[in-house]
N, C-alpha and C positions, 0 to 999 in steps of 0.2 A: 501286458497291455496289447491290444489289437491295433494294427494299422487300419486305415479305412480305405475303401476303394476310390480310385479316381473315377470321375465321370467325364470321359473323353470320347470323341469320335472325330472323324474328318469333317471339314466344312463348317466348323463352329464359328459363330460371330465373335465370341469372347470366351477365353479361358481365364477363370479367376484363380490366382495363385496365392496361397497363404504360406505362413512360415511352416507350420506343422500342426497336426491335430491336437486339440486339447484333450485332457483326460476324459471329459464328458463326451467328446466326439468319439473317443476310443471305446467308451462304454456303450454308446448307442449305435456306432457304426455310421454316423452321419456327420457331414461337414457343418461347422459353425453351430454346434449343438448346445454350447454353453448358454444358459438363459441370459447371461450378462452381455453376450455378444450381439451386436446390433446389425449384423450382416443382412439378414432377411428384411429387416425394416428399412435399411438404407436402400437396398435394391428396389423395393416398392416405391418409396418416397422419391427416389431419383428418376422414376419412370422407366426403369430397366425391366421390371417384371409387371405384369398386369394386375397382380394381387400380391399380398404378403404371403410368401410360402413359409412352411414350417421346415425345420431342419430334416425331419423324416421324409420330406419330399424332395430332397436335394437332387436326386436322380432325374426328377421331372424337368429340371432346367434344360436338359438335353433336348427336350421337345420344342423348346423355344430358342434354341441356338446357343446355349451357354454350357460351358463345362467347368470342372473343378479339379484342382490338384494342389499339391503343396511342394515346397522346395525340399523339405525333409519329411519322411514318412513316419518317423518315430514320435509317438505322442509324448508330450511333456506338460508339466504344470505351467512353465514359462519358456519363452524363446531363448532366454539366456542359458538354458540347460543344453542347448544344441552345440555339438562339438565342431571344431574346424574341419575335421575329417568328414563329418556328416554333411556339412555345407558343401564341401568340395565334391563329394559323391552326388549330392542333390543337384548342384549346378549342372553337372554333366548329364544327369538323368533328365532334368527339366529341359535342357536344350534339345536333347534327343526327342522328347515328347513333342515339343513345339515344331521341330523339323518334320516329324512324322505326321502330326495332325493338322498342321498349317492353318491355325485359326487366323481370322482377320486381325484380332486384337488380343494381346495378353495383358490382363489387368492384374497388377501386383498389389495385393491387399496389405499395404504398409510400405513406407519408404525403406525400412530395414530389409524387407524381402528383396526389393530391387537392388539395394546396395550389396547384399550377399550374392545375388545372381550376377549382376553386371560388373561388380568391382568398382563402380563409380561412387563418389562421395557426395558431390554437390548435385542434388537431384530436385528438379521442380515437380510440382504436382501436375498431373495430366499427361498428355502425349509427350513422349520423349523425342528429341531431335533425331536420334539414331537408335535403331533397334538392334538387339544382340543377334537375332535371327532375321536376316534380310527377308523382306516380303511380308513381315508382320509388323503391327504397330505395338510398341511398348507403351503402356499407360500406367502411371503410378497414382494410386489412390491411398487415402489414409487407412490405417488399420481400423477394422470394425470392432475391435475390442472395447469393452466398457471402460477400460482403463485410460483410453485416449482422452485427452483434455480438450480437444477441439469441440466447438459447439456443433450440435447435430446438423444445424442448417448449413454450416460451412462444409461439413463432410458430404452431405447430400448434394450440395452445389458442385463439388468436384466430381462426384460420381455421375451427376446428371449430364456431363459432357460425353459419356460413353454412348448413349443412344444417337447422339449427333455424329459421332465417328462411325458408328455402325452404318448409318444411312448416307454417309459421305461417298 
């Protein structure tokens, strides 16, 4: 299976961080490509993007100040297939990326992603009191997976705080 490219550059407003690519993303080479994943719909409905992008346009988010990466690069069917060693390596690599690219906000797409990254267990939704990398804002949002049981309105409501933080 193929890993997928990060979409990162300096000066981004937000970097979205997922667990790892899905099998579908590995096949297409694009982030959040599984048709059951609601990422692109959430971004649009939350007012983050001006229109609903398609996963094949993931690189175009750079044009509007957003980037994408994952804590682990290896594609899997489910996040529970990721090993402790992969998370350890991924934590170090992700911290390095954040230090190099210095986004304003790092949005973790799922509490589990932030738990693996920060080592914290009790995590509220939204802006975190302390960030792992000083000078950036850590923001925790629900996973966009179709398996998430939260109502779409609730998920969109949490994500809708991102544009407010960007403009703060």
